[in-house]
C-alpha positions, -999 to 999 in steps of 0.1 A, spaced: 40 -390 315 29 -418 334 3 -441 321 9 -433 284 20 -459 260 49 -455 235 23 -456 207 1 -432 224 30 -408 230 40 -410 192 4 -403 182 2 -373 207 36 -360 194 24 -361 157 -6 -342 168 14 -316 187 38 -312 159 10 -308 133 -4 -281 156 28 -262 159 27 -260 118 -10 -253 116 -19 -233 148 -7 -198 149 -9 -196 186 5 -231 196 35 -225 173 48 -199 199 35 -216 230 26 -253 226 12 -257 259 -26 -263 252 -23 -300 240 -34 -328 264 -7 -356 253 -25 -390 249 -60 -377 247 -72 -397 215 -106 -395 224 -107 -356 212 -101 -354 174 -75 -330 165 -86 -300 146 -71 -265 144 -103 -250 160 -99 -273 189 -63 -264 192 -72 -226 191 -98 -234 217 -75 -250 239 -49 -222 237 -75 -197 246 -83 -218 276 -46 -217 287 -42 -182 279 -74 -159 282 -52 -128 272 -41 -140 239 -63 -115 222 -53 -76 222 -78 -49 214 -67 -26 186 -88 -1 169 -120 -18 182 -111 -52 172 -93 -81 188 -60 -91 171 -38 -118 180 -10 -110 204 17 -121 180 2 -97 156 1 -69 184 39 -77 188 48 -74 153 29 -39 152 48 -29 183 82 -38 163 71 -14 136 64 12 163 26 10 157 11 11 192 -20 31 187 -45 32 157 -43 58 134 -75 78 129 -84 59 95 -76 26 114 -100 35 142 -127 42 116 -123 13 94 -110 -18 113 -143 -28 128 -165 -19 97 -139 -41 74 -139 -70 99 -177 -72 98 -175 -78 60 -184 -45 48 -175 -35 11 -161 0 13 -138 26 1 -107 37 27 -103 76 19 -76 92 39 -45 113 34 -10 98 22 9 80 48 -22 77 74 -20 38 75 -45 26 52 -23 -4 43 -26 -18 80 -64 -8 80 -71 -34 56 -46 -59 64 -55 -65 100 -90 -76 92 -77 -99 65 -51 -115 89 -77 -116 118 -101 -134 92 -72 -158 82 -62 -170 117 -99 -172 132 -119 -187 102 -123 -225 99 -132 -220 62 -101 -222 40 -104 -193 15 -79 -170 0 -75 -132 2 -63 -109 -28 -45 -75 -29 -43 -59 -63 -18 -32 -67 -9 -7 -97 31 -15 -95 53 -40 -87 71 -15 -61 39 -13 -41 34 -50 -45 67 -59 -29 60 -33 -1 27 -46 6 39 -81 6 68 -73 30 42 -56 53 20 -86 55 51 -108 61 59 -88 90 25 -87 107 21 -125 102 57 -133 112 52 -155 81 73 -186 82 51 -210 64 42 -194 32 9 -180 42 17 -147 21 25 -150 -17 36 -126 -43 18 -135 -76 44 -136 -105 43 -169 -121 10 -180 -136 4 -210 -111 -30 -215 -94 -24 -201 -58 -34 -221 -26 -64 -216 -5 -57 -201 32 -31 -177 19 -30 -139 12 -19 -131 -23 -1 -98 -36 0 -89 -72 -4 -63 -100 -36 -60 -118 -21 -72 -151 -7 -106 -133 -42 -111 -116 -60 -106 -151 -37 -130 -168 -43 -157 -140 -79 -152 -143 -78 -157 -181 -58 -189 -177 -79 -206 -148 -113 -191 -158 -127 -160 -140 -152 -181 -118 -126 -209 -110 -101 -183 -98 -121 -157 -81 -144 -179 -62 -114 -189 -40 -112 -153 -25 -132 -141 5 -117 -104 3 -104 -85 -27 -85 -53 -20 -79 -27 -47 -51 -5 -33 -47 30 -51 -80 22 -69 -81 54 -87 -48 46 -105 -60 10 -111 -91 18 -129 -80 51 -145 -107 75 -133 -118 99 -158 -136 132 -148 -170 140 -162 -155 172 -178 -126 153 -194 -118 158 -231 -137 136 -254 -105 119 -267 -95 109 -232 -131 93 -226 -129 76 -259 -93 61 -252 -107 48 -217 -135 30 -236 -112 15 -263 -88 2 -234 -106 -14 -205 -82 -16 -175 -74 -51 -160 -89 -37 -126 -120 -24 -144 -126 -58 -160 -123 -75 -127 -146 -52 -109 -172 -57 -135 -171 -95 -136 -174 -97 -99 -208 -79 -101 -221 -94 -131 -213 -131 -120 -228 -124 -85 -197 -133 -64 -200 -132 -29 -168 -115 -19 -158 -83 1 -145 -56 -19 -122 -31 -4 -107 -2 -23 -83 25 -10 -70 58 -21 -61 93 -9 -81 109 -37 -119 99 -37 -141 123 -57 -172 120 -75 -158 106 -106 -143 78 -89 -174 69 -69 -194 69 -99 -171 45 -117 -170 22 -90 -209 22 -86 -211 15 -122 -186 -13 -123 -202 -28 -94 -237 -24 -106 -247 -3 -75 -272 25 -73 -255 58 -83 -268 77 -54 -255 51 -27 -226 35 -43 -198 19 -22 -197 33 13 -166 57 19 -150 51 54 -129 85 65 -112 95 96 -138 111 121 -122 146 115 -126 143 77 -164 135 78 -182 160 62 -211 177 85 -245 167 76 -264 192 52 -230 204 40 -226 213 3 -192 196 -1 -191 164 -19 -164 146 -3 -139 149 -30 -116 173 -13 -80 162 -16 -64 150 16 -27 162 19 -5 162 54 -4 197 67 32 193 79 46 195 44 64 227 31 56 233 -6 84 251 -28 83 261 -62 116 267 -80 109 278 -116 135 280 -145 133 305 -172 145 281 -200 122 251 -203 149 225 -209 159 194 -188 196 205 -185 184 237 -170 162 219 -145 191 194 -136 212 226 -128 185 239 -106 181 204 -89 218 201 -85 219 236 -66 187 226 -45 204 193 -33 235 215 -24 215 242 -7 189 220 12 213 191 18 185 164 23 197 134 41 171 111 24 157 127 -8 134 110 -34 133 126 -71 103 121 -93 104 131 -130 81 133 -158 67 100 -171 80 108 -204 114 116 -194 144 91 -192 153 78 -157 189 68 -170 196 102 -184 186 121 -151 209 96 -132 238 104 -157 232 140 -154 233 137 -115 265 117 -114 284 141 -138 274 170 -114 287 149 -85 260 129 -70 274 95 -74 248 79 -51 220 88 -76 200 55 -80 169 44 -100 142 33 -76 135 0 -96 172 -8 -92 172 1 -55 143 -24 -51 162 -51 -68 143 -53 -101 163 -62 -131 163 -84 -161 158 -119 -152 154 -110 -114 119 -119 -99 104 -98 -72 110 -124 -44 145 -125 -53 148 -88 -48 136 -90 -14 173 -89 2 180 -55 -16 147 -41 -7 154 -50 30 187 -32 27 169 -2 13 143 -1 40 171 -3 66 188 28 49 157 47 51 143 36 86 171 47 108 151 76 122 163 108 135 191 93 156 204 76 126 200 105 99 237 102 88 231 66 76 239 64 40 208 66 19 209 67 -19 193 97 -40 165 78 -54 150 86 -90 117 73 -100 90 81 -127 59 98 -112 40 66 -123 59 46 -96 47 70 -67 15 56 -58 16 39 -21 54 42 -17 65 42 18 100 52 27 102 63 62 119 96 70 122 112 34 127 148 42 127 162 6 107 153 -24 120 168 -57 95 171 -85 111 176 -119 87 189 -146 57 170 -131 28 163 -122 3 168 -149 -26 176 -122 -34 183 -85 -43 148 -78 -8 135 -87 6 162 -71 -10 150 -39 4 116 -43 39 125 -51 38 151 -22 26 125 2 59 105 -1 72 128 26 57 141 57 43 108 64 29 99 100 33 135 113 68 139 103 78 173 87 89 174 49 95 196 21 83 192 -17 105 212 -42 89 217 -77 112 223 -104 95 234 -136 91 262 -162 76 296 -152 43 287 -173 38 252 -154 45 273 -121 16 295 -130 -7 265 -135 6 250 -101 -5 284 -85 -40 277 -96 -42 244 -75 -35 260 -41 -71 267 -31 -81 229 -38 -50 215 -23 -53 239 7 -16 246 4 6 276 -3 35 273 -29 65 295 -17 90 308 -44 126 298 -39 155 311 -60 190 298 -62 222 320 -70 236 313 -105 201 296 -117 185 314 -146 
């Protein structure tokens, strides 16, 4: 470093050190800074420009957009090397700032489809804005938070999970439940809080706003009017206050009722509403009489119905125990009716010899006095027990038990059998519950244990779901 004074070196080193903390690229290869060049004012934009001059191949094409090489490496570590159909259809349009609804089957990669444009914007934009993802449950919130951290290789707090009612920082990606986000907007003022966001995502939007069909019972419609959901109130205020932010919604069930409600909340013409982005093979042909509301369920799932004569939970528990022994699943997931007791089901399973039965929220690390961030270690261990793959199927995984309300967006790799106990209430919910298996092209089974009356109702769903329910009986089970 001939010709550089000590003071000049100290100044240059300070700029380089600042760059390694601020510049996503230089943090990994700090080679683009010219030491002692005090004539060029340091900015992150200049630093990124210098990095790109030093390495022209830093950008990687993925699904029609350029992503940072470090993000591409993070995708590869998660075995994502090629974009899925919904990612191919959505990435470029969302990167261009389009407000839209992502509609594709469960396990098709919708989360990455909206995360990548947000991350690209975060890394490239000189304007410091925040980005918000609203989810219906804390389980899904922790999952999306972990996914974002992995893609950003986050070490400097650029991804935050909203729990405490503190004002978030700009330049960050925030994940939180609708209830927490609404409470924050009440505390800091709606405009003051939401003006900081460039993009707002509503994941599992139909669950967030509680869509009600046109032919729903009057009592159901009146209840919805009396109790406006937080996400609905947020969407309505965004439109009323004329806020300039990109709104992205995502769900596997997008029909006319949802599109009508979104158009109404955002004050859009009913005829047009929000654009719906689907994989190319799911786009309806021009002139089709369909309305785009068909349910999307993976074709590689086997659907089994195991009815019991006596409509009692003890009988269903006997049937569940028999099915667990007969099918011997390596990584099962059990969903129960939202009015049933998870604790009671776990006790009955343990009495029948299944000591590994565990509540999903406990496996995620949630408990009294435990925050979501403190549960990350336990969540990581749970993910490692499910993410072993075919070569590691003998790895111990608990029998997870959850309410049907916790199913939305839940992703546990290699779940081979989903058991449904006296649920769901309709075909939309069946789609989301069944979609916890058979993800990203893997095979899976869904076993519905219910009364004969409920089995007859489920048979009427076959044409709309485009599935066939196979009968299944166990010896010794009435």
